BAPATOR-350116 format. One line per 5 residues: number of its first residue (from 1); their letters; for each residue x, y, z of C-alpha. Coordinates in steps of 0.05 Angstrom, whole numbers, plus 5000, padded with zeros to 4 digits. Layout:
N
NUM = a = X/Y/Z | ...
//
This chain:
74
1 = xxxxx = 3970/3068/2572 | 3928/3050/2512 | 3871/3094/2492 | 3802/3064/2485 | 3771/3072/2417
6 = xxxxx = 3702/3104/2422 | 3650/3087/2371 | 3599/3143/2365 | 3530/3134/2337 | 3512/3173/2275
11 = xxxxx = 3469/3220/2317 | 3528/3232/2364 | 3574/3247/2306 | 3524/3298/2278 | 3517/3330/2347
16 = xxxxx = 3593/3334/2354 | 3597/3367/2285 | 3542/3416/2306 | 3584/3434/2367 | 3646/3445/2325
21 = xxxxx = 3606/3491/2278 | 3575/3529/2337 | 3643/3541/2369 | 3673/3563/2302 | 3618/3613/2290
26 = xxxxx = 3622/3638/2362 | 3697/3652/2353 | 3696/3677/2281 | 3628/3709/2271 | 3591/3709/2204
31 = xxxxx = 3628/3669/2152 | 3616/3634/2087 | 3594/3562/2093 | 3649/3540/2044 | 3704/3573/2085
36 = xxxxx = 3678/3545/2150 | 3671/3475/2120 | 3742/3477/2093 | 3772/3503/2158 | 3735/3454/2203
41 = xxxxx = 3752/3395/2156 | 3692/3355/2178 | 3689/3289/2141 | 3635/3270/2092 | 3569/3308/2098
46 = xxxxx = 3578/3324/2172 | 3585/3399/2160 | 3518/3398/2124 | 3486/3354/2176 | 3514/3394/2234
51 = xxxxx = 3490/3459/2204 | 3422/3429/2193 | 3420/3408/2266 | 3435/3479/2289 | 3384/3508/2240
56 = xxxxx = 3331/3460/2267 | 3348/3485/2338 | 3341/3557/2312 | 3412/3574/2333 | 3439/3598/2265
61 = xxxxx = 3420/3644/2209 | 3434/3621/2139 | 3431/3671/2081 | 3447/3668/2007 | 3494/3726/1988
66 = xxxxx = 3505/3720/1913 | 3537/3653/1900 | 3559/3646/1973 | 3520/3619/2032 | 3534/3660/2095
71 = xxxx = 3525/3630/2164 | 3521/3664/2232 | 3496/3652/2302 | 3429/3682/2323
//
């Protein structure tokens, strides 16, 4: 059986990325943005956009710790 290719809108792709980030933080706790971005392997700017989505919804805390940016769920 052939699988149907699904074309997501840009907003849907960002929302999907936000979900991936949320789940990652739920499982792993506070982490550096760079580590999370690398481990999730989200394409393009979708890690940045997804994190911005979660920040706008007030679901994450973002803090500068020296040169690193730390991210956690609220």
